[in-house]
Every structure is written in structure tokens, then in C-alpha cells.
LUMFITOR-574062 format. One record per atom (N, C-alpha, C): residue number from 1; residue in one letter; atom name; z negated, y, x. Coordinates in nm, 2 decimals. Each point is the difference from the previous one (the first is absolute). Layout:
N
ATOM  fikol  vexvex  mifi       Z       Y       X
ATOM    NUM       a    CA       Z       Y       X
...
//
This chain:
46
ATOM  fikol  vexvex  mifi       Z       Y       X
ATOM      1       x     N   -1.87   -1.08    1.02
ATOM      1       x    CA   -0.14   -0.03   -0.03
ATOM      1       x     C   -0.01   -0.15   -0.01
ATOM      2       x     N   -0.08   -0.06    0.08
ATOM      2       x    CA   -0.02   -0.15   -0.01
ATOM      2       x     C   -0.09   -0.04   -0.12
ATOM      3       x     N    0.02   -0.12   -0.04
ATOM      3       x    CA   -0.09   -0.05   -0.11
ATOM      3       x     C   -0.14   -0.02    0.05
ATOM      4       x     N   -0.09    0.01   -0.10
ATOM      4       x    CA   -0.14   -0.03    0.03
ATOM      4       x     C   -0.05   -0.11   -0.09
ATOM      5       x     N   -0.06   -0.10    0.05
ATOM      5       x    CA   -0.06   -0.10   -0.08
ATOM      5       x     C   -0.12    0.05   -0.08
ATOM      6       x     N    0.01   -0.01   -0.13
ATOM      6       x    CA   -0.11    0.05   -0.09
ATOM      6       x     C   -0.08   -0.11   -0.07
ATOM      7       x     N    0.05   -0.12    0.01
ATOM      7       x    CA   -0.07   -0.11   -0.07
ATOM      7       x     C    0.04   -0.13    0.07
ATOM      8       x     N   -0.10   -0.09    0.01
ATOM      8       x    CA    0.02   -0.13    0.06
ATOM      8       x     C   -0.08   -0.10   -0.07
ATOM      9       x     N    0.05   -0.12   -0.03
ATOM      9       x    CA   -0.07   -0.11   -0.06
ATOM      9       x     C    0.02   -0.12    0.09
ATOM     10       x     N   -0.10   -0.08    0.02
ATOM     10       x    CA    0.01   -0.12    0.08
ATOM     10       x     C   -0.07   -0.12   -0.08
ATOM     11       x     N    0.07   -0.11    0.00
ATOM     11       x    CA   -0.05   -0.12   -0.08
ATOM     11       x     C   -0.02   -0.12    0.09
ATOM     12       x     N   -0.09   -0.08   -0.03
ATOM     12       x    CA   -0.03   -0.12    0.08
ATOM     12       x     C    0.11   -0.11   -0.02
ATOM     13       x     N    0.06    0.00   -0.11
ATOM     13       x    CA    0.10   -0.11   -0.03
ATOM     13       x     C    0.13    0.07   -0.05
ATOM     14       x     N    0.11   -0.08    0.02
ATOM     14       x    CA    0.13    0.05   -0.05
ATOM     14       x     C   -0.01    0.00   -0.15
ATOM     15       x     N   -0.07   -0.09   -0.06
ATOM     15       x    CA   -0.01   -0.01   -0.15
ATOM     15       x     C   -0.06    0.13   -0.06
ATOM     16       x     N   -0.11    0.04    0.07
ATOM     16       x    CA   -0.07    0.13   -0.05
ATOM     16       x     C    0.10    0.12    0.02
ATOM     17       x     N    0.07    0.00    0.11
ATOM     17       x    CA    0.09    0.11    0.02
ATOM     17       x     C    0.11    0.00   -0.10
ATOM     18       x     N    0.05   -0.12   -0.04
ATOM     18       x    CA    0.11   -0.01   -0.09
ATOM     18       x     C   -0.05    0.04   -0.14
ATOM     19       x     N   -0.12   -0.04   -0.04
ATOM     19       x    CA   -0.05    0.04   -0.13
ATOM     19       x     C   -0.01    0.15   -0.01
ATOM     20       x     N   -0.05    0.07    0.11
ATOM     20       x    CA   -0.01    0.15    0.00
ATOM     20       x     C    0.14    0.06   -0.01
ATOM     21       x     N    0.09   -0.06    0.07
ATOM     21       x    CA    0.14    0.05   -0.01
ATOM     21       x     C    0.06   -0.01   -0.14
ATOM     22       x     N   -0.03   -0.11   -0.06
ATOM     22       x    CA    0.05   -0.02   -0.14
ATOM     22       x     C   -0.06    0.11   -0.09
ATOM     23       x     N   -0.13    0.02    0.02
ATOM     23       x    CA   -0.07    0.10   -0.09
ATOM     23       x     C    0.06    0.14    0.03
ATOM     24       x     N    0.02    0.04    0.12
ATOM     24       x    CA    0.05    0.13    0.03
ATOM     24       x     C    0.14    0.02   -0.05
ATOM     25       x     N    0.07   -0.11   -0.02
ATOM     25       x    CA    0.14    0.01   -0.05
ATOM     25       x     C    0.00    0.00   -0.15
ATOM     26       x     N   -0.11   -0.02   -0.07
ATOM     26       x    CA   -0.01   -0.01   -0.14
ATOM     26       x     C   -0.01    0.15   -0.05
ATOM     27       x     N    0.01    0.01   -0.13
ATOM     27       x    CA   -0.02    0.13   -0.06
ATOM     27       x     C   -0.13    0.07    0.03
ATOM     28       x     N   -0.11   -0.08   -0.02
ATOM     28       x    CA   -0.14    0.05    0.03
ATOM     28       x     C   -0.01    0.03    0.15
ATOM     29       x     N    0.06   -0.08    0.08
ATOM     29       x    CA   -0.01    0.03    0.15
ATOM     29       x     C    0.07    0.12    0.04
ATOM     30       x     N    0.12    0.03   -0.06
ATOM     30       x    CA    0.08    0.12    0.03
ATOM     30       x     C   -0.08    0.12   -0.05
ATOM     31       x     N   -0.07   -0.01   -0.11
ATOM     31       x    CA   -0.08    0.12   -0.05
ATOM     31       x     C   -0.12    0.02    0.10
ATOM     32       x     N   -0.06   -0.11    0.04
ATOM     32       x    CA   -0.11    0.01    0.10
ATOM     32       x     C    0.05    0.08    0.13
ATOM     33       x     N    0.12   -0.04    0.05
ATOM     33       x    CA    0.06    0.06    0.12
ATOM     33       x     C    0.03    0.15   -0.03
ATOM     34       x     N    0.05    0.03   -0.11
ATOM     34       x    CA    0.03    0.14   -0.03
ATOM     34       x     C   -0.13    0.09    0.01
ATOM     35       x     N   -0.10   -0.05   -0.07
ATOM     35       x    CA   -0.13    0.07    0.00
ATOM     35       x     C   -0.06    0.00    0.14
ATOM     36       x     N    0.01   -0.10    0.08
ATOM     36       x    CA   -0.06   -0.01    0.13
ATOM     36       x     C    0.07    0.10    0.09
ATOM     37       x     N    0.14    0.00    0.00
ATOM     37       x    CA    0.07    0.09    0.08
ATOM     37       x     C   -0.02    0.14   -0.04
ATOM     38       x     N   -0.01    0.03   -0.12
ATOM     38       x    CA   -0.03    0.14   -0.05
ATOM     38       x     C   -0.13    0.04    0.06
ATOM     39       x     N   -0.10   -0.09   -0.01
ATOM     39       x    CA   -0.14    0.04    0.05
ATOM     39       x     C    0.00    0.02    0.15
ATOM     40       x     N    0.08   -0.08    0.07
ATOM     40       x    CA    0.01    0.02    0.15
ATOM     40       x     C    0.07    0.13    0.03
ATOM     41       x     N    0.10    0.03   -0.08
ATOM     41       x    CA    0.08    0.12    0.02
ATOM     41       x     C   -0.09    0.13   -0.02
ATOM     42       x     N   -0.08   -0.01   -0.11
ATOM     42       x    CA   -0.09    0.11   -0.03
ATOM     42       x     C   -0.10    0.02    0.11
ATOM     43       x     N   -0.05   -0.10    0.06
ATOM     43       x    CA   -0.10    0.01    0.11
ATOM     43       x     C    0.07    0.06    0.12
ATOM     44       x     N    0.12   -0.05    0.03
ATOM     44       x    CA    0.07    0.05    0.12
ATOM     44       x     C    0.04    0.15   -0.01
ATOM     45       x     N    0.03    0.04   -0.12
ATOM     45       x    CA    0.05    0.13   -0.03
ATOM     45       x     C   -0.10    0.11    0.01
ATOM     46       x     N   -0.13   -0.04    0.00
ATOM     46       x    CA   -0.11    0.10    0.00
ATOM     46       x     C   -0.02    0.06    0.14
//
């Protein structure tokens, strides 16, 4: 089973992308990702 892209983010500058990456690697960012992935999984599973 191949992987399917479920989320994509694009930024105008490298600085904006780096700031987002830092956030996603933080505790709050990891919690955001857990909730987002669970929400996507719930939608796909229906």
C-alpha cells in the first residue's frame, strides 16, 4: 500500500518554514500533530 499525502504546507520564505518546523517539534506542536492526525484518521475511517 503506497503512502498518501494527507497534509502539505508551503511558505514564502525559508525563515517562515523554519519557524513552523521549530513549532511542530515543540511539545505544543507535537500535541497539535497528534490531534490533527487523529482527526484525519477519523475522517478517512468513515
